[in-house]
N, C-alpha and C positions, 0 to 999 in steps of 0.2 A: 932589247932587254930593258926591263923597267928599273929605273933607279929613283930613289927617294933620298934627298939630302937635306938634313935638318941644320938649322943655324939659329943663333940668337940666345943660346943658353949662357949662363954665367953666374956670378955671385951677386946677390942683392940682399939688402937688409929687410927684415920683416916689415910689412906694410908697403913695400915697394912694388914695382911693376917690371915685367919683361914681356917681350913679344917674340914668340918663336915663329920661324918660317920653315916650310918644307917645300922644296922645289922638286917637281916630278917630271920624269921624261920616260919615253918608251912606249906609251900607249895613250889613247884618247882620254885626256884627263877628266873632261866633263862627264864621261860615261860611268864614272866610278865614284862611290862614296869615299870619304877620307876620314881617318880617325887619329886621335892622339891618345896614347897610352903612356903609362909611366911605371917605372920600377924603382922602388925605394931601396935604400942602402941595405945590404945584407941579404937581399934576395938572390936566388940563383940566376945568373945571366940567361936571358932567353926564355925564362919562365916566370910565372907569377907577375905578369904585367897587368896593371890595373887600368881599366878604362877611365879616360878623362873626359873626352868630348868627341862627337862625331857629327858629320854633315853629309847630306846626300849630294849627288852629282850636280844638281841645279843650284844648290845652296839654299833651298827653301825649307829644309827640315834639319833641325839641330837637336842634338841630345847631349845631356851633361850628366856626369856623376854628381850625386847629391853633395859631395864634399867640395865641389867647385862652383856650384850654381850661384849666380849672382856675383861671382868674382872673375871667372874666366869667360872668354868669348871666342868661339871658333868661327872662322870665315874663310872664304876661298875666292881667288881671282882666276877664273877659268881661262882668261886671255893670257895670263902669265903662268899657268900651270902650277900655281902655288896655293898652299893652304897655310893659314895662320892660326896661332893661338895667343890671344892677348890675355895675359895673366896679371891681374890686379890684386891688391891687398894680400900679397903673398905671405904665407906662414911658414915657419920652420918645417912643418909636416909636409909641405909641398916639395921638399928636397927630394930629388929623384933624377934618374935618367929618363928623359922624355923621348918617346918614339912616335914618329908618324907612320901611318899605314894606309895602304890603298885597298879598297874592296867594298865591304858592306856599308860603312858609314854609320853603323850603330854600335852598341856596346858588346856585341858578340865577337870576341877576338878571332874565332874560327872562320869568320866571314872575310877576313883580310888575307890576301895572298902575297902581298909585298910589304916589306918593312924597311925603314931606314936604319941607320947605324946608331942613332940616338944622340942626344945633346944633354949635357949635364946642367941641371939647375940646382943651385945651392942657396938656401935662404937662411941667413944668420939671424939669431935672436938678439 
């Protein structure tokens, strides 16, 4: 059974940084792309998740939402079955529940077949 467990969320002031981690188990990690999505407050749980960043299995191709380009960096450590999201220059509008997902590695949420439970990121102004 595939499991994805996010960690690293929390409360941070605007302009600060956080690093999210997602530990995966249950299948060959390096064979699948990974992605980070987020759901802003007020959105229906499980729906309307916005793409943040994606990375292919080898870690050679990355894709970012325009809203986070230049501020967020996605990376992965295939030896540790973990994907990371380094978030810098955080803004209040980055406040959301952040989910990692296993599958396509790009912005198409339909390409991911496993999702984590999410971790809350709150950015205060």
